[in-house]
N, C-alpha and C positions, 0 to 999 in steps of 0.2 A: 228502520223499515220493519214493519210487523210481518209475522209469518202467516200466510193465508190459511194454512191448515189448522192454525190455532184459534181462529175466530170463534168457532163454536165448541172448541175443546176446553173444558174446565181444567183447572190445575189439578195435578195429582195430589191427593190428600195424604198419602202415606208419608210418614216421617222417615227420612233416610238417616242411617247412623254410619259414621265413618268406621271402616274396618282397617286395621293396620295392613299395609301392603308388604310385599317381599322386600328383603334388604336390597338397597340400591347402591351399586358401586359408586364411589365418590366421583370418578371421572366421567360417569355417564349420567347420573341423576344427582347433581350436586346441590340443588336447592328446591324450594317449594314451587318454583315457577316452571320447572320442566327440564328437559335435556335434549341432547341430540346434536344434529349437524349445525344448528344455528343458535344454540343457547348462549354463545359468547358474543353474538352480534349485539350492537347497541340497541337495535330495535326490538329484540326478542321480548324483553320485559314489558315494553310498551304494547306489543301485540297482545300479550296475556292480559294486561290491564284493560285494554279495549274489549277483549272477549268477555271478561268478567263484568265490565260495566254494562255491556249488552245483556248479559245473563241477568243481572240485577234488574234491569229495565224490562226484562222479558221480551227482547227484540232480537232480530237477526241483523246481520251486517254482510254486505257483499264483500267478496275478496278484494275488489279494487278499493272499497271504502276502508277495509281493514288495513290494507297496505298503506294507504294514505294516513290513517290514524296512527299507525305504528312508525311512520316515517321511513318506510322501506323505499329506497331510490335505486335507480340504475336499471340496467337491462335485466330481464328475467325476474322482475320483482315478484310477480304472481307465482312463478315456479318456486322461488325461494320461500315465499310465504306458505305455499301448500306443503312443501317439505317440512317446514317448522310445525305446521298444523298436524302432520302425520306423527312427528316426534312427540308432540304434546298429547295426541290421542293415545299413543303407546304408553306414555307416562301415566296419564289419568287411568287408563285401564289397569295398569300394574298396581296402582294403589286403590283400586275399587271405587273410583270416583266417577261422577257423570262426565261425559266428554265435552270439555269446554269448546273444542273445535266445532261442535254441532251448530253453534250460532253463526258460523261463517258459511255463506251460501254463494252459489253462482247466480249472477244476474240473468243468465240465459236458461236457468232450469226451474223456473216457477217456484222459487222458494226452497229449493233443495240444494245441498252441497253438490260439488262436482262428483263425477263417477269415482274418482280416487278415494274419496271419503268412505264410500261403501266398500270398495275393494280393499282398502286398508283395514276396515273393521272386520271384513270377512277373513283376512289374513290373521287377525288376532283372535278369531273364533267368536266374535261378538255378533256377527250378522251372517245369515245364510240366505241370500237371495240376489236378485238382479240389482243393478245400480240405478234403476229407474222404475217408475210405475207404483202401484198401490202398496206393494210390500216395502219398497224403499221409503215411501212417504210415511207409512206407519212407523217404521223403525226410527226415522228421523224425528217424527212428532213425539214418540215416547222418550227418546233421548233428550230432546228439548225440555219436555216436562220434568224429567229427572233433574236436569240442570237448573231449571227455573225454581223448583222446590229447594234445591241446595242453596241457591243464591237469593231466593225470595224473602 
């Protein structure tokens, strides 16, 4: 699913360079895939693979499509997915990388992630604004551009 805000937006031309992140405790940030509440779930690495595949293709994916691609089953699957996305957002921020979770969007929000994405980014000091409207759209578009340059 393409992102409607990126139809007329050209890719960011700046070259990103990786910066080393802070030391990560073994029990919390054990591998390159991320960390947190769900990193030991069998679907966690499939979720990340699906996010990175979408980033390489410069596309977004709905939460339901991502849960399906990752093989998340059972009750509260979208809730568990969004918790894992928050953990991944924290991890990516800690190592100064574009937010892979930005490719996951809400079907009901016109190509934007759910409010929790913006609220979590605000809690990390990455975003200062409402969880909807032009400011949220701009932040999301810029984060997608950073990600697409990284994986493009």
